[in-house]
ZANU-774852 format. One record per residue: x, y, z of N, C-alpha, C in turn; residue in three letters. Coordinates in nm, 2 decimals. Layout:
# residues N
+--------+--------+--------+--------+--------+--------+--------+--------+--------+--------+
|   n.xx |   n.yy |   n.zz |  ca.xx |  ca.yy |  ca.zz |   c.xx |   c.yy |   c.zz | residu |
+--------+--------+--------+--------+--------+--------+--------+--------+--------+--------+
|      X |      Y |      Z |      X |      Y |      Z |      X |      Y |      Z |    ala |
...
+--------+--------+--------+--------+--------+--------+--------+--------+--------+--------+
***
This chain:
# residues 74
+--------+--------+--------+--------+--------+--------+--------+--------+--------+--------+
|   n.xx |   n.yy |   n.zz |  ca.xx |  ca.yy |  ca.zz |   c.xx |   c.yy |   c.zz | residu |
+--------+--------+--------+--------+--------+--------+--------+--------+--------+--------+
|  -9.08 |   7.81 |  -2.89 |  -9.00 |   7.73 |  -2.81 |  -8.89 |   7.66 |  -2.89 |    met |
|  -8.77 |   7.67 |  -2.84 |  -8.66 |   7.61 |  -2.92 |  -8.66 |   7.46 |  -2.89 |    lys |
|  -8.62 |   7.38 |  -2.99 |  -8.61 |   7.24 |  -2.97 |  -8.47 |   7.19 |  -3.00 |    lys |
|  -8.43 |   7.09 |  -2.92 |  -8.30 |   7.02 |  -2.94 |  -8.34 |   6.88 |  -2.97 |    ile |
|  -8.29 |   6.83 |  -3.08 |  -8.32 |   6.69 |  -3.12 |  -8.19 |   6.60 |  -3.08 |    tyr |
|  -8.22 |   6.50 |  -3.00 |  -8.11 |   6.41 |  -2.96 |  -8.15 |   6.27 |  -3.01 |    leu |
|  -8.06 |   6.21 |  -3.08 |  -8.08 |   6.07 |  -3.12 |  -8.04 |   5.97 |  -3.01 |    thr |
|  -8.08 |   5.85 |  -3.03 |  -8.04 |   5.75 |  -2.93 |  -7.89 |   5.75 |  -2.92 |    arg |
|  -7.82 |   5.76 |  -3.03 |  -7.67 |   5.77 |  -3.02 |  -7.62 |   5.89 |  -2.93 |    arg |
|  -7.69 |   6.00 |  -2.94 |  -7.65 |   6.12 |  -2.86 |  -7.68 |   6.09 |  -2.71 |    asn |
|  -7.79 |   6.03 |  -2.68 |  -7.83 |   6.00 |  -2.55 |  -7.74 |   5.90 |  -2.48 |    leu |
|  -7.71 |   5.79 |  -2.56 |  -7.61 |   5.69 |  -2.51 |  -7.47 |   5.75 |  -2.49 |    leu |
|  -7.43 |   5.84 |  -2.58 |  -7.30 |   5.90 |  -2.56 |  -7.30 |   5.98 |  -2.43 |    thr |
|  -7.40 |   6.05 |  -2.40 |  -7.41 |   6.13 |  -2.27 |  -7.40 |   6.04 |  -2.15 |    leu |
|  -7.48 |   5.93 |  -2.16 |  -7.48 |   5.83 |  -2.05 |  -7.34 |   5.77 |  -2.03 |    leu |
|  -7.27 |   5.74 |  -2.14 |  -7.14 |   5.68 |  -2.14 |  -7.04 |   5.79 |  -2.08 |    asn |
|  -7.06 |   5.91 |  -2.11 |  -6.97 |   6.02 |  -2.06 |  -6.99 |   6.02 |  -1.90 |    lys |
|  -7.11 |   6.01 |  -1.86 |  -7.13 |   6.01 |  -1.71 |  -7.07 |   5.89 |  -1.64 |    leu |
|  -7.08 |   5.77 |  -1.71 |  -7.01 |   5.65 |  -1.65 |  -6.86 |   5.67 |  -1.65 |    glu |
|  -6.81 |   5.73 |  -1.76 |  -6.66 |   5.75 |  -1.76 |  -6.62 |   5.85 |  -1.66 |    arg |
|  -6.70 |   5.95 |  -1.64 |  -6.67 |   6.05 |  -1.53 |  -6.67 |   5.99 |  -1.40 |    gln |
|  -6.77 |   5.91 |  -1.37 |  -6.78 |   5.84 |  -1.24 |  -6.66 |   5.74 |  -1.22 |    ala |
|  -6.61 |   5.69 |  -1.33 |  -6.49 |   5.60 |  -1.32 |  -6.36 |   5.68 |  -1.30 |    ala |
|  -6.36 |   5.81 |  -1.31 |  -6.24 |   5.89 |  -1.29 |  -6.18 |   5.94 |  -1.41 |    gly |
|  -6.24 |   5.91 |  -1.53 |  -6.19 |   5.96 |  -1.66 |  -6.22 |   6.11 |  -1.67 |    asp |
|  -6.14 |   6.19 |  -1.74 |  -6.17 |   6.33 |  -1.76 |  -6.26 |   6.34 |  -1.88 |    val |
|  -6.38 |   6.39 |  -1.86 |  -6.47 |   6.41 |  -1.97 |  -6.55 |   6.54 |  -1.94 |    thr |
|  -6.59 |   6.61 |  -2.05 |  -6.67 |   6.74 |  -2.03 |  -6.81 |   6.71 |  -2.02 |    gln |
|  -6.85 |   6.58 |  -2.06 |  -7.00 |   6.54 |  -2.05 |  -7.08 |   6.64 |  -2.13 |    cys |
|  -7.04 |   6.68 |  -2.25 |  -7.11 |   6.77 |  -2.34 |  -7.12 |   6.71 |  -2.48 |    thr |
|  -7.23 |   6.75 |  -2.54 |  -7.25 |   6.74 |  -2.69 |  -7.28 |   6.87 |  -2.74 |    ile |
|  -7.22 |   6.91 |  -2.85 |  -7.25 |   7.04 |  -2.91 |  -7.32 |   7.01 |  -3.04 |    val |
|  -7.44 |   7.06 |  -3.06 |  -7.52 |   7.03 |  -3.18 |  -7.55 |   7.16 |  -3.26 |    lys |
|  -7.54 |   7.15 |  -3.39 |  -7.59 |   7.25 |  -3.48 |  -7.61 |   7.19 |  -3.62 |    arg |
|  -7.72 |   7.20 |  -3.67 |  -7.75 |   7.14 |  -3.80 |  -7.85 |   7.24 |  -3.88 |    asp |
|  -7.79 |   7.31 |  -3.97 |  -7.88 |   7.40 |  -4.05 |  -7.93 |   7.35 |  -4.17 |    thr |
|  -7.90 |   7.22 |  -4.21 |  -7.94 |   7.17 |  -4.34 |  -8.04 |   7.05 |  -4.32 |    val |
|  -8.06 |   6.99 |  -4.20 |  -8.14 |   6.88 |  -4.19 |  -8.29 |   6.91 |  -4.23 |    his |
|  -8.35 |   6.84 |  -4.32 |  -8.48 |   6.88 |  -4.36 |  -8.59 |   6.86 |  -4.26 |    pro |
|  -8.57 |   6.77 |  -4.16 |  -8.68 |   6.74 |  -4.07 |  -8.65 |   6.79 |  -3.93 |    lys |
|  -8.52 |   6.79 |  -3.89 |  -8.48 |   6.82 |  -3.75 |  -8.38 |   6.93 |  -3.75 |    tyr |
|  -8.41 |   7.05 |  -3.81 |  -8.30 |   7.16 |  -3.81 |  -8.28 |   7.22 |  -3.67 |    pro |
|  -8.16 |   7.25 |  -3.65 |  -8.12 |   7.33 |  -3.52 |  -8.03 |   7.44 |  -3.57 |    met |
|  -8.09 |   7.55 |  -3.60 |  -8.01 |   7.66 |  -3.66 |  -7.91 |   7.73 |  -3.57 |    pro |
|  -7.94 |   7.72 |  -3.44 |  -7.85 |   7.78 |  -3.34 |  -7.76 |   7.67 |  -3.27 |    glu |
|  -7.64 |   7.70 |  -3.24 |  -7.56 |   7.60 |  -3.17 |  -7.61 |   7.58 |  -3.03 |    glu |
|  -7.63 |   7.45 |  -2.99 |  -7.68 |   7.41 |  -2.86 |  -7.57 |   7.33 |  -2.79 |    met |
|  -7.55 |   7.35 |  -2.67 |  -7.46 |   7.27 |  -2.59 |  -7.54 |   7.19 |  -2.49 |    thr |
|  -7.53 |   7.06 |  -2.49 |  -7.61 |   6.97 |  -2.40 |  -7.51 |   6.92 |  -2.30 |    ile |
|  -7.53 |   6.94 |  -2.17 |  -7.44 |   6.90 |  -2.07 |  -7.50 |   6.79 |  -1.98 |    val |
|  -7.43 |   6.68 |  -1.96 |  -7.48 |   6.57 |  -1.88 |  -7.43 |   6.60 |  -1.73 |    ala |
|  -7.53 |   6.59 |  -1.64 |  -7.49 |   6.60 |  -1.50 |  -7.56 |   6.49 |  -1.42 |    val |
|  -7.50 |   6.45 |  -1.31 |  -7.55 |   6.34 |  -1.23 |  -7.68 |   6.39 |  -1.16 |    glu |
|  -7.77 |   6.30 |  -1.13 |  -7.90 |   6.33 |  -1.06 |  -7.87 |   6.40 |  -0.93 |    asp |
|  -7.77 |   6.35 |  -0.86 |  -7.74 |   6.40 |  -0.72 |  -7.70 |   6.55 |  -0.73 |    glu |
|  -7.63 |   6.58 |  -0.84 |  -7.59 |   6.72 |  -0.85 |  -7.70 |   6.81 |  -0.89 |    asp |
|  -7.79 |   6.76 |  -0.98 |  -7.89 |   6.85 |  -1.04 |  -8.01 |   6.86 |  -0.94 |    tyr |
|  -8.04 |   6.75 |  -0.86 |  -8.15 |   6.76 |  -0.77 |  -8.11 |   6.77 |  -0.63 |    tyr |
|  -8.00 |   6.85 |  -0.60 |  -7.95 |   6.86 |  -0.47 |  -8.04 |   6.96 |  -0.39 |    asp |
|  -8.11 |   7.05 |  -0.46 |  -8.19 |   7.15 |  -0.39 |  -8.34 |   7.13 |  -0.41 |    glu |
|  -8.38 |   7.04 |  -0.49 |  -8.52 |   7.01 |  -0.51 |  -8.55 |   6.87 |  -0.55 |    arg |
|  -8.67 |   6.82 |  -0.53 |  -8.70 |   6.69 |  -0.58 |  -8.73 |   6.68 |  -0.73 |    glu |
|  -8.70 |   6.57 |  -0.79 |  -8.73 |   6.56 |  -0.94 |  -8.88 |   6.56 |  -0.96 |    pro |
|  -8.92 |   6.60 |  -1.08 |  -9.06 |   6.60 |  -1.11 |  -9.11 |   6.45 |  -1.14 |    gly |
|  -9.24 |   6.44 |  -1.16 |  -9.29 |   6.30 |  -1.19 |  -9.25 |   6.25 |  -1.33 |    pro |
|  -9.23 |   6.12 |  -1.33 |  -9.20 |   6.05 |  -1.46 |  -9.31 |   5.94 |  -1.48 |    val |
|  -9.36 |   5.93 |  -1.60 |  -9.46 |   5.82 |  -1.62 |  -9.39 |   5.69 |  -1.58 |    his |
|  -9.47 |   5.60 |  -1.51 |  -9.41 |   5.47 |  -1.47 |  -9.34 |   5.39 |  -1.58 |    pro |
|  -9.40 |   5.40 |  -1.70 |  -9.33 |   5.32 |  -1.81 |  -9.20 |   5.38 |  -1.85 |    ala |
|  -9.17 |   5.50 |  -1.81 |  -9.05 |   5.57 |  -1.85 |  -8.95 |   5.58 |  -1.73 |    asp |
|  -8.99 |   5.53 |  -1.62 |  -8.91 |   5.55 |  -1.50 |  -8.77 |   5.47 |  -1.52 |    glu |
|  -8.66 |   5.55 |  -1.50 |  -8.53 |   5.48 |  -1.51 |  -8.51 |   5.36 |  -1.42 |    pro |
|  -8.44 |   5.26 |  -1.46 |  -8.42 |   5.14 |  -1.37 |  -8.29 |   5.14 |  -1.30 |    thr |
|  -8.21 |   5.25 |  -1.31 |  -8.08 |   5.26 |  -1.24 |  -8.10 |   5.27 |  -1.10 |    arg |
+--------+--------+--------+--------+--------+--------+--------+--------+--------+--------+
***
């Protein structure tokens, strides 16, 4: 299984991009990651992470369960 490591900074950046997009700014809502030298969290292949709104992603199915402690408050 491939892993993508996202820091708090990465996650907040994606959330900010969604907020900017909702406000009408032009943003691609993506982060491109590749790190071949990190000793603990290597990602040898380039990965593109794309932020999409819940309404767009879950338009054809219901979202899966989330632990109550992790449920978003938005």
